[in-house]
N, CA and C atoms as an extended XYZ file, in Angstrom:
498
Properties=species:S:1:pos:R:3:atomname:S:1:resname:S:1:resid:I:1 pbc="F F F"
N       -37.271      109.544      -11.658 N   UNK     1
C       -36.205      108.640      -12.037 CA  UNK     1
C       -35.568      108.008      -10.804 C   UNK     1
N       -35.329      108.833       -9.764 N   UNK     2
C       -34.740      108.306       -8.534 CA  UNK     2
C       -35.679      107.296       -7.883 C   UNK     2
N       -37.002      107.546       -7.982 N   UNK     3
C       -37.974      106.605       -7.416 CA  UNK     3
C       -37.875      105.261       -8.136 C   UNK     3
N       -37.755      105.288       -9.465 N   UNK     4
C       -37.667      104.043      -10.238 CA  UNK     4
C       -36.423      103.252       -9.869 C   UNK     4
N       -35.319      103.949       -9.697 N   UNK     5
C       -34.086      103.281       -9.299 CA  UNK     5
C       -34.245      102.686       -7.911 C   UNK     5
N       -34.860      103.435       -7.015 N   UNK     6
C       -35.091      102.950       -5.656 CA  UNK     6
C       -35.965      101.692       -5.681 C   UNK     6
N       -37.093      101.729       -6.432 N   UNK     7
C       -37.988      100.574       -6.505 CA  UNK     7
C       -37.298       99.370       -7.151 C   UNK     7
N       -36.500       99.621       -8.162 N   UNK     8
C       -35.762       98.533       -8.798 CA  UNK     8
C       -34.774       97.911       -7.809 C   UNK     8
N       -34.113       98.760       -7.032 N   UNK     9
C       -33.169       98.280       -6.030 CA  UNK     9
C       -33.884       97.441       -4.980 C   UNK     9
N       -35.025       97.896       -4.488 N   UNK    10
C       -35.813       97.157       -3.495 CA  UNK    10
C       -36.285       95.825       -4.077 C   UNK    10
N       -36.741       95.841       -5.328 N   UNK    11
C       -37.205       94.607       -5.971 CA  UNK    11
C       -36.045       93.613       -6.108 C   UNK    11
N       -34.881       94.135       -6.463 N   UNK    12
C       -33.709       93.277       -6.590 CA  UNK    12
C       -33.339       92.642       -5.257 C   UNK    12
N       -33.373       93.412       -4.194 N   UNK    13
C       -33.076       92.880       -2.856 CA  UNK    13
C       -34.103       91.821       -2.469 C   UNK    13
N       -35.385       92.082       -2.731 N   UNK    14
C       -36.425       91.103       -2.396 CA  UNK    14
C       -36.243       89.811       -3.182 C   UNK    14
N       -35.950       89.936       -4.479 N   UNK    15
C       -35.722       88.733       -5.279 CA  UNK    15
C       -34.519       87.955       -4.776 C   UNK    15
N       -33.453       88.643       -4.461 N   UNK    16
C       -32.256       87.981       -3.974 CA  UNK    16
C       -32.529       87.281       -2.646 C   UNK    16
N       -33.298       87.928       -1.768 N   UNK    17
C       -33.564       87.343       -0.448 CA  UNK    17
C       -34.483       86.139       -0.535 C   UNK    17
N       -35.218       85.998       -1.628 N   UNK    18
C       -36.114       84.849       -1.789 CA  UNK    18
C       -35.407       83.634       -2.363 C   UNK    18
N       -34.165       83.797       -2.782 N   UNK    19
C       -33.414       82.669       -3.311 CA  UNK    19
C       -33.120       81.695       -2.169 C   UNK    19
N       -33.127       80.389       -2.478 N   UNK    20
C       -32.828       79.422       -1.425 CA  UNK    20
C       -31.411       79.631       -0.901 C   UNK    20
N       -31.303       79.722        0.388 N   UNK    21
C       -30.003       79.882        1.016 CA  UNK    21
C       -29.394       78.510        1.210 C   UNK    21
N       -28.095       78.452        1.376 N   UNK    22
C       -27.473       77.149        1.605 CA  UNK    22
C       -27.978       76.611        2.938 C   UNK    22
N       -28.454       75.394        2.897 N   UNK    23
C       -28.977       74.772        4.108 CA  UNK    23
C       -27.920       73.853        4.679 C   UNK    23
N       -28.039       73.588        5.952 N   UNK    24
C       -27.125       72.668        6.611 CA  UNK    24
C       -27.199       71.326        5.909 C   UNK    24
N       -26.087       70.737        5.631 N   UNK    25
C       -26.040       69.500        4.864 CA  UNK    25
C       -26.305       68.308        5.770 C   UNK    25
N       -27.566       68.154        6.170 N   UNK    26
C       -27.967       67.089        7.074 CA  UNK    26
C       -27.930       65.737        6.375 C   UNK    26
N       -28.304       65.713        5.100 N   UNK    27
C       -28.455       64.443        4.406 CA  UNK    27
C       -27.195       63.940        3.728 C   UNK    27
N       -26.060       64.540        3.981 N   UNK    28
C       -24.848       64.028        3.379 CA  UNK    28
C       -24.464       62.719        4.042 C   UNK    28
N       -23.892       61.847        3.256 N   UNK    29
C       -23.502       60.555        3.801 CA  UNK    29
C       -22.422       60.735        4.858 C   UNK    29
N       -22.415       59.822        5.800 N   UNK    30
C       -21.450       59.853        6.885 CA  UNK    30
C       -20.397       58.801        6.580 C   UNK    30
N       -19.147       59.199        6.530 N   UNK    31
C       -18.080       58.257        6.266 CA  UNK    31
C       -16.928       58.599        7.200 C   UNK    31
N       -16.813       57.849        8.265 N   UNK    32
C       -15.784       58.115        9.261 CA  UNK    32
C       -14.976       56.847        9.498 C   UNK    32
N       -13.759       57.027        9.996 N   UNK    33
C       -12.889       55.883       10.224 CA  UNK    33
C       -13.466       54.943       11.284 C   UNK    33
N       -13.816       55.477       12.437 N   UNK    34
C       -14.450       54.689       13.486 CA  UNK    34
C       -15.912       55.117       13.563 C   UNK    34
N       -16.824       54.236       13.175 N   UNK    35
C       -18.218       54.634       13.011 CA  UNK    35
C       -19.032       54.659       14.293 C   UNK    35
N       -18.488       55.188       15.357 N   UNK    36
C       -19.220       55.199       16.618 CA  UNK    36
C       -19.686       56.605       16.933 C   UNK    36
N       -20.692       56.684       17.791 N   UNK    37
C       -21.182       57.987       18.231 CA  UNK    37
C       -22.681       58.086       18.122 C   UNK    37
N       -23.155       59.330       18.158 N   UNK    38
C       -24.580       59.648       18.109 CA  UNK    38
C       -24.940       60.135       16.716 C   UNK    38
N       -26.085       59.684       16.231 N   UNK    39
C       -26.577       60.099       14.921 CA  UNK    39
C       -28.052       60.428       15.075 C   UNK    39
N       -28.488       61.504       14.437 N   UNK    40
C       -29.861       61.957       14.621 CA  UNK    40
C       -29.972       62.662       15.958 C   UNK    40
N       -31.126       62.513       16.609 N   UNK    41
C       -31.297       63.103       17.940 CA  UNK    41
C       -30.352       62.415       18.918 C   UNK    41
N       -29.811       63.175       19.848 N   UNK    42
C       -28.947       62.560       20.852 CA  UNK    42
C       -29.837       61.841       21.856 C   UNK    42
N       -29.686       60.537       21.914 N   UNK    43
C       -30.502       59.699       22.800 CA  UNK    43
C       -29.594       59.085       23.852 C   UNK    43
N       -30.207       58.379       24.813 N   UNK    44
C       -29.417       57.640       25.806 CA  UNK    44
C       -29.889       56.192       25.806 C   UNK    44
N       -29.248       55.364       26.608 N   UNK    45
C       -29.609       53.941       26.591 CA  UNK    45
C       -30.459       53.514       27.781 C   UNK    45
N       -31.058       54.464       28.472 N   UNK    46
C       -31.956       54.078       29.570 CA  UNK    46
C       -33.289       53.601       29.001 C   UNK    46
N       -33.832       52.572       29.597 N   UNK    47
C       -35.124       52.047       29.158 CA  UNK    47
C       -35.057       51.202       27.898 C   UNK    47
N       -33.878       50.727       27.546 N   UNK    48
C       -33.700       49.918       26.340 CA  UNK    48
C       -34.293       48.532       26.559 C   UNK    48
N       -34.965       48.006       25.518 N   UNK    49
C       -35.499       46.650       25.571 CA  UNK    49
C       -34.726       45.778       24.583 C   UNK    49
N       -34.814       44.474       24.779 N   UNK    50
C       -34.128       43.536       23.888 CA  UNK    50
C       -34.931       43.364       22.604 C   UNK    50
N       -34.290       42.786       21.617 N   UNK    51
C       -34.981       42.500       20.362 CA  UNK    51
C       -36.082       41.465       20.558 C   UNK    51
N       -35.890       40.532       21.490 N   UNK    52
C       -36.937       39.546       21.806 CA  UNK    52
C       -38.179       40.237       22.348 C   UNK    52
N       -37.976       41.217       23.223 N   UNK    53
C       -39.107       41.967       23.767 CA  UNK    53
C       -39.814       42.756       22.670 C   UNK    53
N       -39.057       43.309       21.727 N   UNK    54
C       -39.645       44.050       20.606 CA  UNK    54
C       -40.524       43.140       19.768 C   UNK    54
N       -40.016       41.961       19.401 N   UNK    55
C       -40.775       41.018       18.589 CA  UNK    55
C       -42.042       40.593       19.327 C   UNK    55
N       -41.916       40.311       20.614 N   UNK    56
C       -43.069       39.926       21.423 CA  UNK    56
C       -44.121       41.042       21.445 C   UNK    56
N       -43.668       42.260       21.603 N   UNK    57
C       -44.578       43.418       21.623 CA  UNK    57
C       -45.303       43.563       20.289 C   UNK    57
N       -44.606       43.342       19.190 N   UNK    58
C       -45.221       43.488       17.870 CA  UNK    58
C       -46.150       42.329       17.517 C   UNK    58
N       -46.063       41.210       18.249 N   UNK    59
C       -47.019       40.119       18.037 CA  UNK    59
C       -48.386       40.496       18.588 C   UNK    59
N       -48.405       41.297       19.649 N   UNK    60
C       -49.683       41.648       20.260 CA  UNK    60
C       -50.141       43.073       19.940 C   UNK    60
N       -49.270       43.907       19.420 N   UNK    61
C       -49.626       45.294       19.081 CA  UNK    61
C       -49.157       45.620       17.669 C   UNK    61
N       -49.774       46.634       17.081 N   UNK    62
C       -49.381       47.051       15.733 CA  UNK    62
C       -48.077       47.827       15.722 C   UNK    62
N       -47.760       48.455       16.861 N   UNK    63
C       -46.607       49.337       16.916 CA  UNK    63
C       -45.881       49.209       18.239 C   UNK    63
N       -44.606       49.522       18.204 N   UNK    64
C       -43.791       49.609       19.411 CA  UNK    64
C       -43.070       50.944       19.348 C   UNK    64
N       -43.114       51.694       20.434 N   UNK    65
C       -42.371       52.949       20.501 CA  UNK    65
C       -41.415       52.867       21.677 C   UNK    65
N       -40.145       53.074       21.411 N   UNK    66
C       -39.156       53.013       22.471 CA  UNK    66
C       -37.757       52.809       21.940 C   UNK    66
N       -36.911       52.217       22.792 N   UNK    67
C       -35.498       52.003       22.467 CA  UNK    67
C       -35.191       50.516       22.440 C   UNK    67
N       -34.337       50.137       21.508 N   UNK    68
C       -33.962       48.742       21.337 CA  UNK    68
C       -32.447       48.670       21.162 C   UNK    68
N       -31.871       47.584       21.648 N   UNK    69
C       -30.435       47.354       21.469 CA  UNK    69
C       -30.251       46.157       20.550 C   UNK    69
N       -29.261       46.241       19.661 N   UNK    70
C       -28.992       45.146       18.742 CA  UNK    70
C       -27.613       45.291       18.127 C   UNK    70
N       -27.417       44.609       17.000 N   UNK    71
C       -26.157       44.692       16.268 CA  UNK    71
C       -26.467       44.956       14.804 C   UNK    71
N       -25.727       45.859       14.204 N   UNK    72
C       -25.954       46.229       12.809 CA  UNK    72
C       -25.510       45.079       11.905 C   UNK    72
N       -26.438       44.572       11.120 N   UNK    73
C       -26.163       43.461       10.200 CA  UNK    73
C       -25.685       43.972        8.844 C   UNK    73
N       -26.355       44.997        8.323 N   UNK    74
C       -26.065       45.517        6.994 CA  UNK    74
C       -26.367       47.011        6.980 C   UNK    74
N       -25.643       47.763        6.163 N   UNK    75
C       -25.847       49.212        6.029 CA  UNK    75
C       -25.940       49.546        4.547 C   UNK    75
N       -26.781       50.491        4.199 N   UNK    76
C       -26.880       50.960        2.821 CA  UNK    76
C       -25.484       51.340        2.329 C   UNK    76
N       -25.051       50.690        1.261 N   UNK    77
C       -23.709       50.923        0.730 CA  UNK    77
C       -23.601       52.241       -0.019 C   UNK    77
N       -24.732       52.826       -0.381 N   UNK    78
C       -24.703       54.079       -1.141 CA  UNK    78
C       -24.460       55.290       -0.243 C   UNK    78
N       -25.282       55.421        0.826 N   UNK    79
C       -25.211       56.620        1.669 CA  UNK    79
C       -25.245       56.339        3.164 C   UNK    79
N       -25.605       55.139        3.560 N   UNK    80
C       -25.814       54.879        4.983 CA  UNK    80
C       -27.208       55.316        5.403 C   UNK    80
N       -28.150       55.298        4.449 N   UNK    81
C       -29.495       55.822        4.714 CA  UNK    81
C       -30.448       54.791        5.309 C   UNK    81
N       -30.004       53.559        5.516 N   UNK    82
C       -30.761       52.536        6.243 CA  UNK    82
C       -29.774       51.500        6.755 C   UNK    82
N       -30.248       50.687        7.678 N   UNK    83
C       -29.447       49.565        8.168 CA  UNK    83
C       -30.408       48.445        8.534 C   UNK    83
N       -29.867       47.248        8.720 N   UNK    84
C       -30.702       46.132        9.145 CA  UNK    84
C       -30.130       45.536       10.421 C   UNK    84
N       -31.025       44.915       11.170 N   UNK    85
C       -30.676       44.235       12.414 CA  UNK    85
C       -31.368       42.879       12.381 C   UNK    85
N       -30.630       41.813       12.680 N   UNK    86
C       -31.226       40.480       12.741 CA  UNK    86
C       -32.039       40.352       14.023 C   UNK    86
N       -33.216       39.744       13.887 N   UNK    87
C       -34.100       39.518       15.029 CA  UNK    87
C       -33.975       38.074       15.499 C   UNK    87
N       -34.294       37.804       16.757 N   UNK    88
C       -34.167       36.442       17.293 CA  UNK    88
C       -35.132       35.440       16.664 C   UNK    88
N       -36.161       35.920       15.949 N   UNK    89
C       -37.111       35.007       15.314 CA  UNK    89
C       -36.659       34.603       13.908 C   UNK    89
N       -35.427       34.968       13.530 N   UNK    90
C       -34.896       34.595       12.224 CA  UNK    90
C       -35.151       35.618       11.127 C   UNK    90
N       -35.922       36.634       11.415 N   UNK    91
C       -36.192       37.673       10.431 CA  UNK    91
C       -35.222       38.847       10.621 C   UNK    91
N       -35.285       39.762        9.690 N   UNK    92
C       -34.443       40.952        9.738 CA  UNK    92
C       -35.336       42.177        9.821 C   UNK    92
N       -34.909       43.156       10.597 N   UNK    93
C       -35.656       44.414       10.724 CA  UNK    93
C       -34.863       45.514       10.011 C   UNK    93
N       -35.550       46.221        9.112 N   UNK    94
C       -34.931       47.346        8.422 CA  UNK    94
C       -35.144       48.604        9.255 C   UNK    94
N       -34.078       49.351        9.469 N   UNK    95
C       -34.126       50.592       10.223 CA  UNK    95
C       -33.890       51.736        9.243 C   UNK    95
N       -34.855       52.656        9.186 N   UNK    96
C       -34.702       53.872        8.391 CA  UNK    96
C       -34.663       55.045        9.358 C   UNK    96
N       -34.371       56.210        8.848 N   UNK    97
C       -34.160       57.362        9.721 CA  UNK    97
C       -35.194       58.442        9.441 C   UNK    97
N       -35.824       58.906       10.510 N   UNK    98
C       -36.960       59.823       10.433 CA  UNK    98
C       -36.687       60.971        9.470 C   UNK    98
N       -37.612       61.145        8.547 N   UNK    99
C       -37.578       62.228        7.560 CA  UNK    99
C       -36.295       62.238        6.741 C   UNK    99
N       -35.630       61.085        6.660 N   UNK   100
C       -34.379       61.003        5.893 CA  UNK   100
C       -33.415       62.073        6.397 C   UNK   100
N       -33.509       62.336        7.712 N   UNK   101
C       -32.812       63.474        8.303 CA  UNK   101
C       -31.379       63.222        8.720 C   UNK   101
N       -30.948       61.964        8.744 N   UNK   102
C       -29.560       61.658        9.089 CA  UNK   102
C       -29.219       60.284        8.543 C   UNK   102
N       -27.940       60.005        8.467 N   UNK   103
C       -27.448       58.721        8.005 CA  UNK   103
C       -26.496       58.159        9.046 C   UNK   103
N       -26.121       56.906        8.866 N   UNK   104
C       -25.099       56.288        9.721 CA  UNK   104
C       -23.901       55.939        8.842 C   UNK   104
N       -22.728       55.762        9.433 N   UNK   105
C       -21.546       55.421        8.635 CA  UNK   105
C       -21.732       54.104        7.877 C   UNK   105
N       -21.283       54.082        6.649 N   UNK   106
C       -21.416       52.890        5.813 CA  UNK   106
C       -20.564       51.735        6.325 C   UNK   106
N       -19.581       52.027        7.160 N   UNK   107
C       -18.692       50.984        7.682 CA  UNK   107
C       -19.065       50.557        9.102 C   UNK   107
N       -20.334       50.690        9.475 N   UNK   108
C       -20.747       50.361       10.848 CA  UNK   108
C       -21.298       48.938       10.998 C   UNK   108
N       -21.229       48.142        9.957 N   UNK   109
C       -21.685       46.747       10.033 CA  UNK   109
C       -20.951       46.020       11.161 C   UNK   109
N       -21.725       45.290       11.987 N   UNK   110
C       -21.143       44.508       13.067 CA  UNK   110
C       -21.051       45.241       14.391 C   UNK   110
N       -21.340       46.531       14.400 N   UNK   111
C       -21.245       47.308       15.638 CA  UNK   111
C       -22.539       47.212       16.432 C   UNK   111
N       -22.423       47.214       17.772 N   UNK   112
C       -23.631       47.249       18.612 CA  UNK   112
C       -24.290       48.620       18.488 C   UNK   112
N       -25.618       48.615       18.575 N   UNK   113
C       -26.359       49.843       18.329 CA  UNK   113
C       -27.560       49.942       19.267 C   UNK   113
N       -27.879       51.165       19.660 N   UNK   114
C       -29.117       51.468       20.368 CA  UNK   114
C       -29.896       52.393       19.445 C   UNK   114
N       -31.171       52.056       19.208 N   UNK   115
C       -32.006       52.889       18.353 CA  UNK   115
C       -33.265       53.283       19.105 C   UNK   115
N       -33.721       54.481       18.852 N   UNK   116
C       -34.966       54.950       19.462 CA  UNK   116
C       -35.899       55.400       18.356 C   UNK   116
N       -37.170       54.992       18.477 N   UNK   117
C       -38.149       55.376       17.476 CA  UNK   117
C       -39.375       54.494       17.543 C   UNK   117
N       -39.939       54.200       16.366 N   UNK   118
C       -41.184       53.444       16.276 CA  UNK   118
C       -40.985       52.238       15.359 C   UNK   118
N       -41.381       51.066       15.855 N   UNK   119
C       -41.294       49.828       15.075 CA  UNK   119
C       -42.689       49.357       14.721 C   UNK   119
N       -42.788       48.675       13.577 N   UNK   120
C       -44.064       48.108       13.153 CA  UNK   120
C       -43.800       46.943       12.205 C   UNK   120
N       -44.847       46.183       11.926 N   UNK   121
C       -44.775       45.156       10.895 CA  UNK   121
C       -45.487       45.737        9.683 C   UNK   121
N       -44.891       45.570        8.500 N   UNK   122
C       -45.517       46.133        7.310 CA  UNK   122
C       -45.158       45.301        6.089 C   UNK   122
N       -45.904       45.521        5.025 N   UNK   123
C       -45.597       44.868        3.759 CA  UNK   123
C       -44.809       45.852        2.908 C   UNK   123
N       -43.653       45.398        2.420 N   UNK   124
C       -42.809       46.228        1.563 CA  UNK   124
C       -43.005       45.783        0.121 C   UNK   124
N       -43.309       46.743       -0.762 N   UNK   125
C       -43.584       46.412       -2.157 CA  UNK   125
C       -42.315       46.041       -2.914 C   UNK   125
N       -42.490       45.439       -4.083 N   UNK   126
C       -41.384       44.935       -4.894 CA  UNK   126
C       -40.425       46.055       -5.288 C   UNK   126
N       -40.948       47.202       -5.708 N   UNK   127
C       -40.085       48.315       -6.142 CA  UNK   127
C       -39.166       48.768       -5.007 C   UNK   127
N       -39.702       48.849       -3.812 N   UNK   128
C       -38.895       49.269       -2.663 CA  UNK   128
C       -37.865       48.208       -2.314 C   UNK   128
N       -38.263       46.943       -2.346 N   UNK   129
C       -37.319       45.857       -2.067 CA  UNK   129
C       -36.175       45.856       -3.078 C   UNK   129
N       -36.508       46.104       -4.338 N   UNK   130
C       -35.461       46.171       -5.367 CA  UNK   130
C       -34.537       47.370       -5.135 C   UNK   130
N       -35.119       48.467       -4.713 N   UNK   131
C       -34.315       49.667       -4.408 CA  UNK   131
C       -33.335       49.370       -3.273 C   UNK   131
N       -33.827       48.711       -2.226 N   UNK   132
C       -32.957       48.350       -1.105 CA  UNK   132
C       -31.841       47.399       -1.564 C   UNK   132
N       -32.186       46.447       -2.429 N   UNK   133
C       -31.183       45.502       -2.925 CA  UNK   133
C       -30.121       46.231       -3.747 C   UNK   133
N       -30.551       47.199       -4.540 N   UNK   134
C       -29.591       48.000       -5.320 CA  UNK   134
C       -28.684       48.799       -4.390 C   UNK   134
N       -29.282       49.427       -3.360 N   UNK   135
C       -28.490       50.181       -2.369 CA  UNK   135
C       -27.469       49.290       -1.673 C   UNK   135
N       -27.828       48.019       -1.477 N   UNK   136
C       -26.946       47.091       -0.773 CA  UNK   136
C       -25.854       46.537       -1.686 C   UNK   136
N       -25.892       46.923       -2.974 N   UNK   137
C       -24.864       46.475       -3.901 CA  UNK   137
C       -25.099       45.079       -4.450 C   UNK   137
N       -26.351       44.615       -4.426 N   UNK   138
C       -26.675       43.282       -4.952 CA  UNK   138
C       -26.514       43.264       -6.474 C   UNK   138
N       -26.334       42.076       -7.029 N   UNK   139
C       -26.168       41.933       -8.473 CA  UNK   139
C       -27.501       42.180       -9.184 C   UNK   139
N       -27.411       42.423      -10.496 N   UNK   140
C       -28.616       42.649      -11.305 CA  UNK   140
C       -29.549       41.441      -11.228 C   UNK   140
N       -28.978       40.247      -11.241 N   UNK   141
C       -29.776       39.018      -11.176 CA  UNK   141
C       -30.512       38.916       -9.838 C   UNK   141
N       -29.810       39.241       -8.746 N   UNK   142
C       -30.445       39.198       -7.422 CA  UNK   142
C       -31.589       40.205       -7.344 C   UNK   142
N       -31.374       41.375       -7.902 N   UNK   143
C       -32.413       42.425       -7.877 CA  UNK   143
C       -33.622       41.981       -8.687 C   UNK   143
N       -33.388       41.445       -9.882 N   UNK   144
C       -34.495       41.018      -10.747 CA  UNK   144
C       -35.230       39.804      -10.196 C   UNK   144
N       -34.595       39.034       -9.310 N   UNK   145
C       -35.260       37.858       -8.735 CA  UNK   145
C       -36.303       38.244       -7.674 C   UNK   145
N       -36.324       39.494       -7.285 N   UNK   146
C       -37.328       39.969       -6.318 CA  UNK   146
C       -38.617       40.239       -7.082 C   UNK   146
N       -39.620       39.396       -6.850 N   UNK   147
C       -40.860       39.495       -7.628 CA  UNK   147
C       -42.119       39.593       -6.774 C   UNK   147
N       -41.981       39.488       -5.461 N   UNK   148
C       -43.156       39.535       -4.590 CA  UNK   148
C       -42.908       40.451       -3.404 C   UNK   148
N       -43.962       41.102       -2.915 N   UNK   149
C       -43.809       41.928       -1.713 CA  UNK   149
C       -43.456       41.054       -0.518 C   UNK   149
N       -42.964       41.682        0.539 N   UNK   150
C       -42.484       40.928        1.698 CA  UNK   150
C       -43.004       41.563        2.987 C   UNK   150
N       -43.461       40.713        3.910 N   UNK   151
C       -43.819       41.180        5.245 CA  UNK   151
C       -42.527       41.428        6.005 C   UNK   151
N       -42.382       42.599        6.552 N   UNK   152
C       -41.136       42.946        7.232 CA  UNK   152
C       -41.397       43.662        8.546 C   UNK   152
N       -40.390       43.601        9.390 N   UNK   153
C       -40.354       44.449       10.572 CA  UNK   153
C       -39.634       45.722       10.141 C   UNK   153
N       -40.195       46.853       10.488 N   UNK   154
C       -39.595       48.134       10.117 CA  UNK   154
C       -39.438       48.985       11.362 C   UNK   154
N       -38.406       49.782       11.392 N   UNK   155
C       -38.144       50.664       12.531 CA  UNK   155
C       -37.754       52.019       11.971 C   UNK   155
N       -38.483       53.047       12.368 N   UNK   156
C       -38.123       54.413       11.983 CA  UNK   156
C       -37.466       55.061       13.190 C   UNK   156
N       -36.166       55.280       13.081 N   UNK   157
C       -35.380       55.791       14.207 CA  UNK   157
C       -35.313       57.315       14.184 C   UNK   157
N       -35.391       57.894       15.387 N   UNK   158
C       -35.162       59.337       15.537 CA  UNK   158
C       -33.740       59.601       16.004 C   UNK   158
N       -33.129       58.577       16.599 N   UNK   159
C       -31.762       58.697       17.083 CA  UNK   159
C       -31.101       57.341       17.161 C   UNK   159
N       -29.778       57.352       17.015 N   UNK   160
C       -28.992       56.120       16.998 CA  UNK   160
C       -27.711       56.354       17.807 C   UNK   160
N       -27.351       55.350       18.593 N   UNK   161
C       -26.030       55.336       19.233 CA  UNK   161
C       -25.317       54.106       18.690 C   UNK   161
N       -24.172       54.323       18.056 N   UNK   162
C       -23.345       53.197       17.648 CA  UNK   162
C       -22.200       53.131       18.652 C   UNK   162
N       -22.125       51.991       19.328 N   UNK   163
C       -21.119       51.818       20.375 CA  UNK   163
C       -19.809       51.305       19.797 C   UNK   163
N       -18.733       51.544       20.538 N   UNK   164
C       -17.421       51.141       20.041 CA  UNK   164
C       -16.977       49.761       20.494 C   UNK   164
N       -17.796       49.060       21.239 N   UNK   165
C       -17.399       47.744       21.722 CA  UNK   165
C       -17.882       46.640       20.779 C   UNK   165
N       -17.460       46.747       19.520 N   UNK   166
C       -17.880       45.792       18.490 CA  UNK   166
C       -17.194       44.453       18.673 C   UNK   166
């Protein structure tokens, strides 16, 4: 009888230890009064290239890996899980965050930013474009008017610095 109680106790401990423990809340939205600082990996601004250099690099290569400086044009209104930066060629580059591992403040529009990661040109499908439009708070009509995929510049950032000199 004592053995059965012991085995039941051990089984209970094992079952309890296999339950998911509370994990660090990495993916929670960031909402701060002044949206400056480091997000994701802590990076620095050495070796930063301009957006013109990035566009030029992507004309001759499929990918660019490094750091770029720009200004935040738009931020996901839902969580801060993406942002956009206007490029000198008239297009916009969408910046997402590696493994959905961090967000930026939703009120960081207009702030200067340094991003580090990998940029590429890609085709974004209609469903994803509609999802982005919904995240940006676009109207139902604007969302439904998206009917074709779009060639876009994309940047997957591992780290972001939002500067306070907006």
